[in-house]
N, C-alpha and C positions, 0 to 999 in steps of 0.2 A: 703536569697537565696545564696547558695554557688557558687563558680566559675564554677563548672561543670554544674550546673543547669542554671546559667546565660548564658553560652555559648550555651547551648541547646536552650534556649529561644531566644537568638539573632539570631541563625541560622533559627529558625522558623519564626521570624519576617521578615528576608530578603526574605525567600521563599514566604511568604504571600504577600509581597509588590511588588516583582519583577517577580513573577512567571507568571503573566498574565497582559496583557494590555486589559482592558475590555471596552465594549461599554456601553453607558448609556441607551440603548434601550431595556433592558431585559424585562421590564414590558409592552412594546408596541407591542410585537409580538403576532401572533396568528396562530393557526394551523387549516387548513381545514380538510376535511375528509381524510381517508387513501388513497383514490384514488389520492389525490393531494400531497401526501408525496413522496419524492424521496431522496435516499441517495446513495453515493458512499463510498465504504470501500476499502482502499488500504492496501494490505498485502505486505510489503516491505521485501525482502529476502536479508539481508545484506551479502556481501562477494562475490556475483556472483554465482548464481545457475547454475549448469552444465546442459545446455540444451540438451546435447548429452545423458545424463542419466536421462532425464525427459520424453521426447517423443522419443521412441526407435524404430529404423527400425524393421519391423516385417516380411516382405516378405523374402523369402529364400536368394535371392541374396544380398539385402541390409543388412540383419542381419549378414550374414557371413562376409561381408566387415567390418562392425562395430565391430563385436566380434573379428576379427583378429587384427584390429588396437589396440583394448583395452584389448587384452588377458592377458597381465601381471597384469593389475589392476583387471580385472574381476575375476581372480582366488582368490582374497581375500574376495569376498563378501560371507557372511554366507548364506544370502538368494539369491541364485544364479540367475544370469541374463540369464539363459538358455531360449531358445525360448519358451519352454513349460511352463515356470514359469512366463511369462509375461502376461499382461492383454490386449488382442487384442481389438482394437477400430474399429468402423465402419468408414472407410476412404472414403472421397469424391472421386467421380469417376475421377475428374480432375488429380489425382495423378497416373492414369493408373495402372500398375502392382504393384506399391509401396503400402505397408501397414504399419501401425504404431501401437504401443502398449505403455502402461505405465508400469513402474516397479511394482512389487508385493506390494510395500508399499503404492501405491496410489489407493487402492480399492474403497474408497468413491468417489474420483475424477473421476475414470473410470465409476462408477455407475451413477454419475450425468451427465457425458458426454453422456452416452448411453440413459439416460432419457430425453435428450434435454435441460438440465438446466445449462450446462457448455460448453464452447467453448475453443478451443486452438487458440492462436494467435501466428503464427509461425514467427520466425526470425525478431523480432522487436528490435529496438535499436535507439540510437541517430543518426540522419542524418540531413545534411543541404539540400542535394539534392540526388537523386538516383545516385549510383556510382557502380564501379566494380573493380575487381583486376587490370584490364588493365589500368584503369584511375588512380588508385593509383600508379601503377608502373611508369606510364608516368608523374606522379606529376601534373596532370591536375585536380585531384579531389578536391572539396571543402569538407574538413573533419571537424567534431567536434573537439574541442580542447581537448588535454590531454586524449586521449583514453587510456584505460587500467589502469587508476588511480582510486583507490577506491573512495576517497573523491570527486574528480572532476566528476566522472561519477554518483555517487549518487546525487550530486547537479544538474547535467545535466538532469538526469531523472526527478527530481522534479521541475526544473525551466527553463531548456533550456540553462543554463549558468553554468560555472565551479564554483568551491568553491569560496565563497564570494558573491554569489547572495543574493538578499534581498527578492525577491518575488517568490512564487511558483505558478504553473499553477492551482492547485486545489483551492488555496486561491483566485486567480484571477477569476476563474469560479464563485466562490461565490460572488465576487465583481460585476461580470457582472449581476448576478441574482438580486442583489440589484439595480443596475442601470436600469434594465428592469422593476423594480417594482414588481417582483415576490415575493420579501421578503424585509424586512428592516434590517439594521445592527443589529446584535444580538450576544449574548455571546456564545451560544452553537452550532453555525452553523458549526464549525470546531473543532473536538475533536481528540486528539492524546494520545496514551498510551505509546509513545516512547519519547526518548530525542530529537528526530529530529522533527522539525516543519516547515522546509522550504517549502515543497510542499503545506502545508495548509495555508501559510501566504500570505495575500493580502494587498492592501492599506486600505481596510475597514474590513479586516478579520484577526483576531488574534486567533491562536489555544488555546483552553482550554485544559490544561493538567490534565489527570486523572491517578492516581497511586493507585494500589491495589484496584481498583473498586470504588474509591471515590475521591472527590476533595481534595485539599491540606488540611491536618489536622495538627493542632498545638498541639502536644502531651503534651507540658508542662502544659496545662490546668489540666491534671489529677494529676499533682504533687503539685498543689497549693491548699491551703485551701480556698482562695478567688479569683477565676479566673476571676471574672467579670471585675475588673479593667484592667487586661491584655487584655481581649476581647475588651474592649473599646479602648485600645491602638491600637490593630491590626486593628480594624474597623475605626480608626480615628474619633471616636464619639466625637462630640463637638469641633473638631479642629478649631482653629481660628488663622489666620495669614495674614499679608499683603504681605508676600513674595510669588511671583507667583510660584517659584519652590516648596516651601513648600506646597502650595495649591495643586499643581499637584500630589505630592507624597502622600498627604493625600487622595486625590480623588482616586488615583490608589489603595492604601491600602484598602479603603472602598469598592470599586468595587470588588476587589479581594476577600475580606472577604465575602461579600454578595453573590458573585457568587459561591464560593466554598460551602457556607452554603446551597444555593439554590439547587445546584446539589446533594449534599449529602442527603438533605432532600427528594428530588424527588426519589432518588434511595432507600432510607430507607423506604419510604411510597409507592413505586411503586408495581405493581403486574404483574406477568407473569406466564406462566405455562410450560415453556420449562424446560427440564431436566438440571441439573447442568453439566457444561462442565468438561472435564478432567483437571488434575492438571498441565499440561504443561503450560509454559509461554505464548505461542501463543494462546492456547485454552482459558486461563483465560483472555487474552486481548480481544478476540472475544466475550467472555461472557460479559465483561464490555461494549463493543459496543452494544451487543444485549439488555442489560438492558437500556443503554442510548436511544436506539431507542424505547424501550417499554414505556419510560416516556417522549417521544417527546412532548406530549401535555402539560405536566407540565413545560417543559423547553421552550415551545413556538416556536417550530421549524417545518417548512414544507419542508426545503431543508437542507441537512447536508452532510458534507464530513468528513470521519474518516481515521485515519492512525494507523495501528498496525505493529509490526515488529518481525521478527525471524532472528537471526544472526547465524553465523557459517558456511556459505557457501563458505568461502575462502579455498577450499580444495586442497591446494598445496600438501598435504600429507595425508595419512590415509583416503582417500576418501571412500574406501570400508567399512570402519568402521563408518565414520561420516555421510555420505550422507543418507544412508537408515534410520537412526534414525531421521534426520531432515525431510525427506519426510514423515515418519510415523506421526510425530507430526503435520505437516502441514495438512496431509490428515484427520486425526482424528478431527482437529479443523474445517476444512471446512465442514465435515459431520455434526457436531453439529451445526454449524452456519446455515446451510441450514435448519435443523430441527427447530431451534429457529425462523427463519423468517417465516416458515410455521405456527408455532404455534401462531405467532403474526398476521397472515393473511397478511403479507407484503412481501411475496416471490417475487411478481412482482414489488415491490417498492424499493427494495434494490439490488444493484449490487456490487459484490465484484470482485476485480481484483488484480493480482499479478504484482510486479515490482522487479527489482534487479539491482545491479550495472552494470552487463554485463553477458554474457554467458561465456563459458570456451572453451579451446582448445579441438579439437578432439583427438589430440595426448596425451599421458600420459608421465609424467616425472619420472616414476618409480611406485609410489603408489598414485599419485594425478594428477591434471590437473592445467593449468595455465590460466591467465586472457584472456578472449575472448572479443567479441563485441556483435553481435546479439544473442538473446536468445528467448526461447519459453515461453509463459505465459498463464495463465488461466483467463477467465472471467466467473463469475458465478451469476446466479439469474434467477427468473422466466421470466423476460423480455428479457433475452439473447436468441439470435438465436443459440441455443446450438446444441450439437451433430455433430459439424463440425469443420473444421480447416480453419482459415483465414490466409492469407499470404503464405509464402513459407517454405518448410522444405527441404533444400538442401541435396543431397545425401551424405552419410558418406565416402567421398573420398577427395583427395587433388588435388590442382591445377586447380579447376574449377573457373568460373568467380566470384564466391562469396566467395572464400577462400582468406582471408587476411594473410594467413600463419599459418601452423600447425593446420589447420581446424578451425581457428577463422572465424566465419561467418560474412560477410558483410551484414548488415540488408537490407531487402527488404521492410519492413514497418517501418516508422519512429515513434518515440515516439510521435511526433506531431500528426500524424494520429490516433494513438492509443488513446491518451488523448483527442483529439478533438471529437472522436466518443463517448467517455464517457460523455464529456461535452454537446454534442448535446442531448443525452438522458436525461441529467439532466434538459434541457430546455434552454440552452444558445444559443442565436441567432448566425447565421453564421457570421455576421459582427464582433461580439465580439470574436468569435473563431479565425477569421483571424488576429485580433490584438494580442490575447494571444499567438497564434502559428504562428509567422510571416513566417516560412518556409513552412507552409501548402500549399501555392500556387505552390510550386515546385513539388508537388506530384499529382498523378492522382485523387485520391478520398480517402475518409475515409472508413475503413472497415465497412460493415453493420453488426455490432455486435448485433443489437437488432431487434426484430420481427417487430416493427413499430416505 
């Protein structure tokens, strides 16, 4: 074995042994009928999605205000944001004369909204308690730490704490289901296709990483004439030692090897009839999740949480060029995911939701926007109380009670409320939700995102 091959093998060994911390209960789980299966799928939009160019004012007065403020940037869009080029939405009566639309790139999203399979959650973001511009100015507001910081707000969205947090709320929801006896500790209850795992990490829950549609694969096998000995090494077959640390490492390696093999075998031997997804990164990730859901029986899961990601939303510059492409990729992926869940007969059992670092400013900095706070998000699935808007969509003006400066929206729905509503649908009891989301008591109620 030459040096280059050795280094390749060493890297694979490290990946196999430390990639995952796995449970011993793989073989002890079971799946009930489709009716008892539920899954949450988080689509995290890294960089801070521009809420002001996602749900767009559509009534004459609001649109003109919005377009005037953003005129310098709107001139650069090749697919124009003119009013007749937007996709009008049925707007709840509580907004009065105000109407809303989606940009032309979000055609599938608009269709799903009008079909009642997708809802908009308006102006959601990290909050400790309800607040306003006056309270912030008077320095009486209790505010989340390190607002407008990418890493810290990504962590806050996933865990309620800034960078350095250990446990995420989706992982803790899964822990709660274990404590309630809904399920047992298992390997594939949390699956991520991204490098980020905080949101899915709990005390009893460790994310399983999937790359390119399969479990971790050791490519060196293909370069060797006799790979069996190396497989025995990676699987810690026959390992004997009195050293506790050595025993733990061997056990971790064995569990990792077996879990990756089990996942890859399930995918290889699985069956589904949904059409192949587009080639974009986000679509391929959602295809991987769709296949994982399709083989849920082989994996032994009845409750699962997933995470996929799309980056590039930090549009300080060239937003007119970058954002429409990102929106098109997201929209295409959402459309295919909905079709896949329908083909599996699980549209009512799987809920997809979006999240992001933060929103962006209403003002433009030339050809882009800067870091904001509150943002608008999508929740999609057959169980969703769709075709409506939850929360608030403040008017596109400055100086109102929810303007933190430059059109940065002060959230009116907290991440705690948003996430707790998702957790309640998954089957987590209210007492556990109150523990996982300690600020929940500071707010009036969770949004009623689901039909029942």
